[in-house]
C-alpha positions as CSV (number, residue, x, y, z in Angstrom):
1,R,-41.0,22.0,-20.3
2,D,-39.4,24.6,-17.5
3,T,-37.1,21.8,-15.8
4,G,-33.6,21.8,-14.3
5,S,-30.8,18.9,-13.2
6,L,-31.7,17.3,-9.7
7,V,-29.6,14.8,-7.9
8,N,-32.7,13.0,-6.3
9,H,-31.4,9.9,-4.8
10,L,-28.5,8.8,-3.2
11,A,-28.8,5.8,-1.5
12,G,-26.2,3.1,-0.5
13,G,-23.5,5.0,-2.3
14,R,-24.6,5.5,-5.5
15,L,-25.6,9.0,-7.0
16,F,-29.0,9.2,-9.6
17,P,-29.3,12.6,-11.0
18,G,-32.5,13.6,-12.9
19,E,-34.9,16.0,-14.5
20,H,-37.5,17.7,-12.3
21,Q,-40.6,20.3,-12.5
22,R,-38.7,23.7,-10.9
23,A,-41.8,24.9,-9.6
24,T,-42.7,21.6,-7.8
25,F,-39.5,19.4,-8.1
26,E,-41.5,16.6,-9.3
27,V,-39.2,14.4,-11.0
28,V,-40.2,14.0,-14.6
29,D,-37.8,11.2,-15.7
30,T,-36.5,8.1,-15.2
31,P,-32.9,8.6,-13.2
32,E,-30.1,6.8,-14.3
33,R,-27.0,6.2,-12.0
34,V,-23.7,7.9,-12.2
35,I,-21.4,7.0,-9.4
36,L,-21.5,4.0,-7.7
37,G,-19.7,3.8,-3.9
38,M,-19.8,7.2,-2.9
39,R,-19.0,7.7,0.9
40,S,-22.1,9.1,2.7
41,A,-22.1,10.1,6.2
42,D,-25.6,11.1,7.9
43,G,-27.3,11.2,4.5
44,A,-24.6,13.6,3.1
45,V,-22.4,12.7,0.5
46,Q,-18.7,13.1,0.4
47,L,-18.4,14.8,-3.0
48,S,-17.5,17.8,-4.5
49,V,-18.0,19.4,-8.6
50,A,-15.8,21.5,-10.3
51,R,-17.3,24.5,-12.9
52,S,-15.8,21.8,-15.8
53,G,-18.2,19.1,-15.1
54,A,-15.4,16.9,-13.3
55,A,-16.5,15.4,-10.0
56,V,-13.8,14.1,-6.8
57,F,-15.2,12.0,-4.3
58,I,-14.9,9.9,-1.1
59,P,-15.1,6.5,-2.2
60,G,-16.9,4.1,1.0
61,G,-16.3,1.0,2.1
62,A,-12.7,1.8,3.3
63,G,-12.0,2.3,6.9
64,A,-11.4,5.9,7.5
65,S,-7.1,5.8,6.8
66,E,-7.6,3.7,4.0
67,R,-9.5,5.9,1.8
68,R,-8.5,7.4,-1.6
69,L,-9.6,10.4,-3.1
70,V,-10.8,10.1,-6.9
71,S,-11.3,12.2,-9.9
72,V,-14.7,10.6,-12.0
73,G,-15.3,12.3,-15.6
74,R,-17.9,13.0,-17.3
75,D,-18.3,9.1,-19.0
76,G,-18.3,7.9,-15.1
77,T,-14.8,6.8,-15.7
78,S,-12.6,7.0,-12.0
79,T,-9.5,7.8,-11.5
80,P,-7.4,8.3,-8.1
81,F,-5.8,11.0,-7.6
82,A,-1.4,10.3,-6.6
83,A,-2.5,11.2,-2.9
84,P,-1.7,8.4,-0.5
85,P,-4.5,6.4,1.4
86,G,-5.1,8.5,4.1
87,A,-8.2,9.4,6.4
88,Y,-9.9,12.4,4.1
89,A,-13.6,14.0,4.3
90,F,-15.1,16.6,2.7
91,P,-13.3,17.1,-0.5
92,R,-13.7,20.5,-2.1
93,A,-12.5,20.7,-5.6
94,S,-11.2,24.6,-6.5
95,P,-13.0,26.8,-8.8
96,D,-10.0,26.7,-10.9
97,G,-10.0,22.7,-10.9
98,Q,-6.3,22.6,-10.1
99,R,-6.3,22.2,-6.1
100,L,-8.7,20.3,-3.3
101,I,-9.3,21.2,0.3
102,V,-9.9,17.9,2.2
103,A,-10.7,17.7,5.8
104,M,-7.7,15.3,7.4
105,E,-8.4,13.3,10.4
106,A,-4.6,12.6,11.8
107,P,-4.0,13.3,14.1
108,T,-6.8,15.9,14.6
109,R,-9.0,17.2,11.9
110,D,-7.4,19.6,9.9
111,L,-7.4,21.3,6.6
112,W,-4.9,20.2,4.0
113,L,-4.3,21.1,0.4
114,Y,-3.3,18.8,-2.5
115,H,-2.0,20.3,-6.0
116,I,-4.1,17.7,-8.1
117,T,-0.4,18.2,-11.2
118,S,2.4,17.8,-8.6
119,G,0.7,15.7,-6.0
120,A,2.3,18.2,-2.9
121,T,-0.3,18.3,0.1
122,T,0.7,21.1,2.4
123,Q,-1.5,21.7,6.1
124,V,-3.8,24.3,5.7
125,T,-5.1,25.0,9.2
126,F,-4.1,23.8,13.1
127,D,-7.2,24.1,14.2
128,S,-8.0,20.8,15.6
129,G,-11.5,20.5,14.6
130,A,-11.2,22.0,11.0
131,T,-14.4,20.7,9.1
132,S,-16.9,21.5,6.2
133,P,-14.5,23.7,4.2
134,A,-15.9,26.1,1.2
135,W,-13.6,27.8,-1.0
136,T,-14.5,31.5,-2.2
137,R,-14.8,32.2,-5.7
138,D,-11.5,33.6,-6.4
139,G,-9.7,30.5,-4.7
140,Q,-7.4,32.6,-2.7
141,R,-9.5,31.6,0.5
142,V,-11.4,29.0,2.3
143,A,-14.0,29.2,4.9
144,F,-14.5,26.5,7.5
145,T,-16.1,25.2,10.7
146,S,-13.5,24.3,13.8
147,T,-14.5,23.7,17.2
148,R,-11.1,25.9,18.6
149,V,-13.1,27.6,20.4
150,G,-15.9,25.4,21.7
151,V,-18.8,25.3,19.8
152,Q,-18.4,25.0,15.9
153,N,-17.9,28.2,14.6
154,L,-17.2,29.6,10.7
155,F,-13.2,30.8,9.8
156,T,-11.4,31.7,7.0
157,A,-7.9,30.6,5.7
158,I,-6.0,32.4,3.3
159,I,-4.3,29.8,1.1
160,G,-0.9,29.9,1.3
161,Q,-0.4,31.2,5.0
162,P,-0.5,28.1,6.6
163,G,-1.6,28.0,10.1
164,R,-3.2,32.0,9.8
165,S,-7.0,31.7,10.3
166,E,-9.6,34.4,11.3
167,R,-13.0,33.4,13.0
168,L,-15.8,35.2,11.4
169,V,-18.7,36.1,13.6
170,P,-18.1,34.7,17.5
171,N,-21.7,32.7,17.9
172,E,-22.8,30.5,20.8
173,N,-24.8,28.4,17.8
174,Q,-23.5,26.1,15.6
175,Q,-22.4,27.6,11.9
176,F,-21.3,25.8,8.7
177,P,-20.4,26.9,6.0
178,G,-22.8,26.1,2.7
179,S,-21.2,27.4,0.0
């Protein structure tokens, strides 16, 4: 049958993947719960999956300043990263799986780079309002939304050059990177 995988249910911080028909998106099997306790805001889960299959997410339930960055293996085992608790949001794994880019809500929302192997963190943006990061395929840049100019517009930053970001296309409408 012509099926594909689909995350078909997220409720109460639980993730249920399942098979679906490609043409109709009708679920063709019984979904099985794989991750519990994820943070969800406005129906969007705070989750990123690397090409290797490893997933990172922000657990739900904790107060904003008590969130932890967590890695989840294919077997469902979760392991907190060495990063201290913080006001993390929108974690995104780099294409090589060695770094995370996260929005940090303290004292203003900016993007921070977390190096998984060393545990080091580096502030990437100083834009007050940076959020929703998305990596470029080569892992050299991130696109993100910022309110630096008022309405949320798209910007890019070069990893390794903190504080240098560039607005992509000025627009009076809100813009968000999707991938």
